N, C-alpha and C positions, 0 to 999 in steps of 0.2 A: 207585521210591517205596513209602517206608513208612508212609504214613497216608492216609486219606482227607481231605476238605476238611472243615475243622472245624465242627462243630455251632455253632448260635449261641447264646451263651450271654450272662451278664450278666458285670460286672466280680467278680474273685474277691473273696468278702467279707473284711473284716478282721475279725481278733479283737478287739472292740472292748473287752471288758470288763478284759482283763488291760492292756491299753496303759493304761487308766486309771490303774491304780494305778503305771503306771511313769511317766506323764507327766501325771499329773492337776497343775491347777493351783490348785484351791480347795477346801472342805472345807465341808459343810453339816454342821450341828446336826440330831441324828434321835433319835427315840425308837427304841426296840430293835427296833422292825419296819419302821423307814424311814422314817417320816412324818418331815417336815421341822417344825422348830419355827420358826413364822411367828406372825407378827400378822395377825388376820383384816382385813379391807378398813374394817370399821368403827371400827378401832383407830389409823388413819392419818388424817390425821399423828400419828405418836407425839409425843405432848407429854411434855418432861423439865423437870424443874425443879430449879433451882440452891439449895442452902444459902445462905442469906441473909449468911453469912461469905464468901464468895466475894471474892476481890479484883478491882476494876471491871477491873485491866489482862489478867486472864484472859479477859473475856468475847470479845474479836474473835475470839482464836484458837480458842477454843471453839466460835463461830460457824462460823468458817473449816471445822474438823473436822466438823459435822454437815452444813454445804453442801456438803462433797466427795460424799456420799453422795446429795443431795438432785440433784445435777447430772447424774446419771444418766440418761440420755432411755431405755435400756431397762428400766430399771425403775421402777417406781411408787411406790416407797418414798419415804416424807418426813419429816424430823424438824421439830420447831418447838420453840421455848424457851418455857415458860410463866411462871406468878408464881414467886416466891423461894419459899424454905418453911426451916421450921425444924429438919426432919426431919437427922439426922445420922447415922443406922447404917441399914444393910439390913434393911427389914421390910415383910412384905405387907400393906401399906396405903394402895393406891391410888394413890401417889406413885410417880413415875419420876425418882428420885433421882441427883442427880450433888453429890457431896461430895468436899472436898478435906480429908482428914485431918489437920490441924495436928499433932496429938498422937499420931496412931497407934493411937487405941484401938481399931478396928478390926483391927489386925495385931500383937496380942501384944507383948512386950518387944523392944526394938532388938537388934541389927540384924534385918529382915526383907527377904528375897529379892524380895518382892512389890511389884511396882511399883502396879500399881491391879487390880482384879478387877469383873466384870461378873455380876451374880447376877439371874437370871430365873426368874419363875415361870412354871408351863406350868398348863394345863389339858386334859382328854382329854374333857370337853364339846363337844360338835360337831366333834372332832378334836383332835390333840394342838397346841396351839398356845401361843404367849406370852401372856399378860395383864398382866404388870409386867416392868422391869427397873430395877435400881439399879446405879450405879457408883461405888465407893469409892475414891479416890486415896490411896496412903500419901505424903502430901506430906512427913511427918517425914523419913523415909529416902531421898525421892526430889524433891526439888525441883522443882516444874515451872516451865520458862522459856518465856514467850510469846517471847523473842526468842533462842532458840537459845544461852542462853549457856552457855558452859562447864563441865562438871561437873555439870550439870540435864538433866532430861529435857524433851525438846521437847513441849510441852503439845499442842500442834494433833497432832502423831503420835499421842501415846496416846490423846488423845480420840476420833481416826477409828479407831483400833483397837478400843476398847473398845465404841463404838457397831456397830461390825462386829457383835460377840458379840450386842448388842440385837439385830440383825436377823437373827442365827441363823446366822452365819457362824463356822466353826473355825479353827483356826491353819493359816496356810499354811508350808510349809516340811516338811523330810524326816520321815517316821513316826520317833516316837521319843521326844522331848522337844523342847518339849511336842509333845502328838498334832498331827501336820497331813497335809497332803498338799502336793505339788508340788516344784516347784524351790525351791533357796536364792536367793532374791531379795529381798536386803536392803532395796530400796526401795518393797516393796508393802507397803500398811497392814496387811493381816492375816499378815506376817510372823511367827512367833511368839516371836523372841528380840529383847532389847532389854538394853540395859547402862546403867550408871550413866554417866551424862553423854552418853548419846545425843540430837546434836541432828541428827537427819538428816532431821528435816521431811519424813516420807514421805508420798506422795501415792498415790491410786489406781493400781495396777498392771490390765492388762487381766484378769489372774484375779480380782482383788478386784471389777470390775465385772461379769465374768460370774457369781461367786458370786451377789451381790447380785440379780442380773437371773433368776438360774435358780428364785430362790424367788419373786422378785415382777416376774413377765416383764411387759413392755409388747408386744411380739411375738413370734408364734409361727408358724412356717412349715411346713406339713405337706404330704405328696403322697404318689403312689404312683405307680411305673413300669411300665408295659406294652409290650408289643412292638405295633406299629401294626395290624401285620397278623394276628395270632391272637388279640391282647387277652389273651394269657399273660402274667402278671407276671413281671417280670425282677428275679432277686435278685443282689445286688452290683453294681445300677448306680451309678458313680459321679456324687456330689453337690457340686460344685467351688461355693464362695461367693465370688464376687469383690466386694469393697468391703465385705466385713463379717466378722463372727466367728461360728460356730455354736459350741454348747457341748452338752454331755450329761453326764449325773450317774450315776455308777455305782453299785454293789452297798453295801448296808452294811458298814463296818467298824469294828467298836466301837459308838460312838455319834455315827458321821459317815458323810458318804456322800461320797468323793470326786468332783469334777469336773473336766471337759476342756475345753479351748479349742480347735478348729479350724476350717480352710477347708474341709477334704474329708473327706465322710460316703458312706457306702454303703446303698443299699437292704436291707431284712432280706427273710428267706424269702418275706414275703407282698408283698415289692416295694414298702414303705411304708419312707417316711423323715420326718425331722423334729426341729425342735427349736426351741428359741429361738434368737433373732438378734439382734444388737447394733447393728443400723443401721435406719434406718426406708426405706432406699432402696439398692438393690445388685441386681447381675446374679448369676444361678443357671444354671451349665451342666450339663446331665445326659446323660449317655454312659455307653454300656456297648460292650464289645468285638465288632465286629461291625453295631454301629448308628453311624447318622449324630447328631451330637450334637445338643442342643436347647439354646439359649441364650434367656433371657427376662429383663426386667427387672421385680424385684420394688417394688412399692411400698406401703408401708403409711402409716397416717393417723397424723397427728402423736399424741404421747401423749396419753391420755385422763385422767389422774389415777389415785388410788389406787383399785386393783381393777378398773382395764378393761385386760383383756387384748386385744388384736384377732389372732385366727387366722387366715391364709391357708391357701386349699387350693390348691396346684399341681402337678394331676397331669400326667403327658407320657407319651404314647404315642410311642415311637422308630421311625423306619423302619429298615428294614435296610439296610447300608450295600452298593452295588454291588462285586462282585468286582472284582479287578484282577489284572493278570498281573504275576509277579516272574520274570526270567530272566535269563541271563547264562553265562559262561563261565570253567572253572576250568582254568589253562593255566599252564605254565614262564614263567617271565618271558624267559628268554633263548633256549628253544629253540621256543617258543609249543605245545610238545607239550602233548596233553590231559593233566589230572590227576582220578584217582579221588578222590571227596570224596562225604562226607555235608554236606547244606545244612540248617540247624534255624532255624525261624524263632519267636520268643517274642514275641508280640503284648504291649505292655505292661501292659493290664489284662486278658489272657485267664485265665479262670478256671483252664485246664486247664495253665496255664503254657507247655508245648511246643506252640504253635499247629499246625504244619506240620514235616513232614521230607521229605526228599526226596534222591536223589543222582544225580551226575551219570552222564547217556549217554557211551558209548564214547569221543566227542569231545570229552568235557569240557563238554558244554552241562546246562544244568538249567532247569527252569520249576516254577511254583506258582502255583496261583490260590487266591488268601486275601482276605479281606476287605481291602477298599480303605479310604482316608482313616483309615488306622489305623499306630499309630507302631511299627515292630518292632527287634528287636536281632536281628542276622544273626550266626550263627556255623558259621563253614566249618571241617570236621575233614578234612583231605586225608589220604592214604595216604602210608607213608614213601615218600623220605625229607624230606620236607615238614615243618614244624613242626606242632605236636599240634594246635592250632587258631589261629584267627585272626577277630575278631570287628568288626561294625561295628553301633554304639548309635544312638539314636533315630534310625532310617531311617523316613523320613513315605513311606507307598507311596500314591502318589496313584491315582483311579480310571482316570486314563490310562494307568497301568502304568509299572512302572519296570524298565531294565536294570542289571545290577551284574555287570561282570567282575572277576576274580579273579586278578591274576599275581604266582605265587609263584614264591620262590627255596629251594633246598634248606637245609635248617636247617646252621646252622656248628659245632652241637656236638649228640652224640647222648649224653644223661645217662643212664647205667645206675642206677637204683636196685635196689642191693642190699642194704638194709638189714634184710631179714627181716619185713617188712612194717611196718616204723615209719615215722614220716612225716618224717624228717628230709630228705626230699627239698624240702620248703618252704625249705630254708637254701640250697639250690644253686640253685631257680628265682628265689629273691629277687635272688640274686647275678647270674645272668644277666640277669634282668629290669634289675637296675641299670646293667650293664655295656652294655647293647643287644645282647647276642649271642644271635641266634636259637638253638632247640633243639627236637628232639625226645627225648621221654621214654621209657624202656622200662623194664618194672618185672619183674624176675626173680620176684618172687612171684606175679605176676598172669599172665606170659607164657612162665614156661618159662627154663630155667637160662640161655642164652646167646642173643645178638641177632645171631647169625650172619646169619640171613635179613634182618633189618633194615639191618645194615650194608653187604649186598650190593647195597641198592637205592639207595645214594647212589654219585653218577657220579665224585665223588672222595672220596677218606676224609677222613670227618669227625674234628673232635677229640674223642675220647671220654673223658667224664667218667666214672669209676667209683668209686662210694662204696658202703664196706660198712657204714657206721654203727658200732655198737657190739658187733656181733658178737663171741661170743667163742671159739669155736671153728671153725677151716678157713674163716676168713671167706671166703675165696676158692680155689675147689674147683680142682682139675686141670681140670677142665672148663670153666670159667670164664677159668681161665689162658689155655688153648688157643685160646679165642676171641678173646682181648687179643694173642697172639701172631699169631693170623692176620690181625688187624688192623694189627699193627705190620709184618708182612711185606709189606704190601699199601702201602708207606710211609706207614702213618699215624701217627697222634698221640695219645697217651693221658695223662690224669692220674688216677693210681689212690692213694686216700685211704682210712684206714680202720686201726681200731685192730685188733692180731693178726692182720694179714694174714700179716706174715713170721713170727711167733712159731708160728702153727697151720699154716703151709704145710707141704703133704707133701714129701717128698725129691724125689718125682718131678713136682713143679709147675715146669718149666722156665722160666715167667715169671720166677718168682723168682731160680733158679739161673742160668739161660743170656741171659736178658735184662735184668731189673734189675740181676742183679749184686749184691746183698744180703745178709748174713747176720743174724740176729736174736741180738743180745749181751745182752739183758737188757730190763726194763721200766723205767719211767721215773714219777715220783711228782711231778715239775718241773711247777709251772703257768707255767715260764718256758721260750720258745724263742727262739734268738738265729740270726740269719742271718750268714753268711760275708762277711766284708768285700769288697765288688767283686763279689759274685756276683749274676747277673741275677735269683734268685729269693731270696735270702736278703736281699739288699742292706744287710748289716749292722744290721738292725735289731731290736728286741725286740719277741716277740708273748708275749701271754699266753693260757694255756689257759682257757675260759669258755665262751661262747656255750653250747652245748645242754647244756653240763654233763652229757655222757654218755660223757666217753673216761676210763674207768677203768683201762685196760691198755693204756698206750702203750707200743709196741714201740721200742727204739733198737738200731740197726742198725751196721754196719761194711760197708765196699765191700768185694767180692769179685768185680773184674771176670768176667764169664762170656765165653763164644766170642763172643755177638752183640749185645753192647754195653758200653760204657764208662761206669761211675757217678760223677759227681761229688758230694760232700756240699754241700749249699746251705743246711742249718739245724742245729741240734744242743740238746740240752737243755742248760738252766741258762743261767746269764749270765755263768760265770766261764772261765778260761782253758782248762779242758778240753773240748777238741771233740771228744772221740772218739764221745761218743753222739750217734750223729746221728738227726735227726728228719726228714729229708728227703735225695733225692737228684735230681740229674737225669741223665739218661742219654741218649748220642747213642749210635744204630745203626750197626753197620755198613753197613746198606745202604739207610740215609737216613732212618731213621724215627727219633722223638724221643720222649721219655715224662718225666714228673715223677712222683715217689713221695712221700707224705706218710705217716709211719707213726702219726699220728692224724689222725682226720677233720676234716675242714677246718670241718663244723659247728662244733666245738670251738673256734674261734676267734671272735674279733670280726666284724664285717661288715665293716670296712676290711680287714683281714689277710685274711680269707677272698675278697675282692674282688681283691686285690692279688696274691693266691698264684695265682690263675685266669688272670688277664689276663698276667700274668709268665709263665706258663707259655706261655700262647699266643705271647706275644711271643718266647720262647725257641725255640719249634718252627718259626720262619721265621729261626732263625741259621744262618750255616755256622760250625760249630766252628773254632778256632784261626784264623780271617780276621779277624772281628770281633767282638767280645764283644757290641756293641750296635747291630749293623746288620740288622734283619730284611732277608731278600731273599725274591727268587719274586713272581709275580703272585699277587695275591690275587683270588678268587672273586666276591667283591662289595665294594660300597663300605662304610666302617664308619669311624666315630671312637669313640675309646676314651674313658676317664673320665681326666681330668688325674691325672698323677702326680707327687710328692705332692702329696695334697689331704686336709686343708688344708697351705696352702705358705707360705713366707715365706723367702727374697723372691722364688724362681724355681721354677717346673712346667712339667712336659714335656704336650704334647698329642699324641698320636699318631693318624695317620688312614689308612686303606688305600684306594687307588684300583684298580680292576681295568683302568682304561684311561686312557691320557691324558686329561686333565680340565681346565678353567678352575675354579680353585678360588679362593674368596673367605672366610676365616677371621677372623673380627672378635670382640672382647671388649667386652662391653656391662655397664654398670651396672645397679643394681636398677630406675632410671628408664627401662631401655631406651636411654640416650645411649651413642653409640658412645666406646670408650675406647682402644682399639687395633686397628687393623687389621695383622693376622698375616700373611695370605698374600694377595695378589691378584695370580694368575699362572696362565700356563698351567703343568701340575705332570704329569709322567710318570706312567704306571704303576707302583704298587709302594708299599709301607710307608714313611711318612713320620712324621718328627718336628719338630713346632715348639717352640721352648722362650720361654714369657714372662717377662718379669723382674720384672712387677708396675709397670711404667712406661707412662704414657699417652702420646699421640703427641708430644709437646712433651717427654718426657723427665723428666718429674715424676712422683715416687712416688705410688702411689695409697694411699689408706686403706685398714684392715682394714674387711672386709665380703664381702657375697657378689658375685660377678661370673658372668656368662653368658657361653660363647663357642659360636659358632652358625659350623658350614662350609654353605656352600653349592658345588657341584660340578655340572658340566654335560659330560658325555663325550663324546669325537668321535663314538659312537653317537646321541647326543642324549639320553642317560639322564640323568637328573635326581636329585639327592640332597642331601638336607638333613637336618640333626641341632642340637639345642641342648642343651647342659649347663650345669649348674650348679657353680662351684669356690668354695670359700673362702680369703680371704687372711687371717692371723692374724699381725698383727706385734708 
């Protein structure tokens, strides 16, 4: 056991301010020190006056534009229209003017790219606040349209946008032009861009609503979170708003403060939380790791009018959650033998990240006493020869306790990372995950030169995948070669891949000379590799070098059979008739082993090619050479279904699956709607490797259309073992 029972703490505090800049949804105009530019309650309702020349058909759209802002319950701001005026240019004259400038006298010579502008006069007397605003529309260059007429500007949208500036809102949208905050939401009123002929008729988005509510709030919820037994504050307690949104405003950026809308908040170092909320009634759930959650319905009074902000205080003292027991056994699925493993528990909101860690007892059992009524991610890290780790997500631990046993099988692949500390292993891990092949990973840089000890833990030799990345000299040492030889002599299989393996191998490296039977004959700059016709690895395909982009010294080799293996060319450089510059071989060993060698790292290929070379190599390792070039033999150790090949396909594709015992098997193809298309297998099938071909026809013999299909296998073995898997394939006609 590697840690004591975790201390009671709150949820990990989020770093709020940086996230605001990443995900902010609105901007508030401010002074240089961050004070909002707002109208005082005595100035609300805001009375605007239209120039007397305003066409009568504009009036309804202008009313709708200002009523959008009036209809926000969580904001007490209101617009209203006053008497007409003869004023026709911006001036600090006590008139909140709205003027449609048909001659463009306020915009200089045509053409102007300014549709309209809002000019606001402010005062610092009694605080930084607005005292008058004028709106001037360039009707000369941008004719307003109350009907959404093509080639003209939507009147209601632009009025609402400019009135938003009157309120003190900045532009929404990416920083940089025009200045703004938040996502690119074209339908938001305060989105910063418009274009000639914009008839979008934009309406208030949640970010627009939050912005005006932040400046002129109707409802504010505040509170403090403490431990009920000690009354100590809880930092980082989670506050979840159900049925409403809350909002916060960040630090000054230029002359604006960005704001964020959220439903999840966290208490600060003093245990405090609180912000403006957008609904009158909602539920708030307050929780912290190791405590029982508190759920309360919050009810505010109806909106009270300009200047009326209601603040509710909701303090919560959380009770400690009772401890609960988590126990189980880690064992071998076939033998039930105990497995040494580390089990880690990660509470969903544990501020320490790792809540608890323990190791199995000699009999494979483990136990942990940790806070109940919490959701955990459980990670099991077994010893070799099992996979590196496996996990269970979102596990709720009830106060009554939980038992979870782990039945594991040995990894099918030992992946040896010999790339000199680079990160090319990610390419192989992704391929093995896509192919649903279990693996154990060994790093030469971290754990030593050769994985002999790890190989010795397997009950049967695994497939050894050894990659050297872009190492330049002695990519594969004599000692490493000897380790691979020991594995092959134990009737093992190996995939060996990387540049410079053959070029810089020492003359005493028996793996190269006596087992793989290859000689280095030069380097290739070709980005095209071709497979030999009919070869199980190359399959007459064309393959481009790309992928990781790290293969700058690709060996080309020739076969020179040694005493322990017979090599056969599978791939060669270039797409022409000259196939002498080999890029890959497959080797049949004299004592039953098999290997494939690729003289360029598989990470340098496309995903599809890399996946294909791995799965074809594994398929080749089940072949009796000279008997049947396409018939895997032997009894597999575990159930498995492979990705179909080719994929995409037209019109036929192969599906390979493996059964460790006689099983009742169904293999069915479904469409995207989950409807059965074709039942390929429904029978008792003997143990072994099997292949089924689908010709893209349904049960009635009708050709299926291009698209995504799924194939699902379900097998029930004689022992009662069950296996199911589903994969996706693409038909392109």
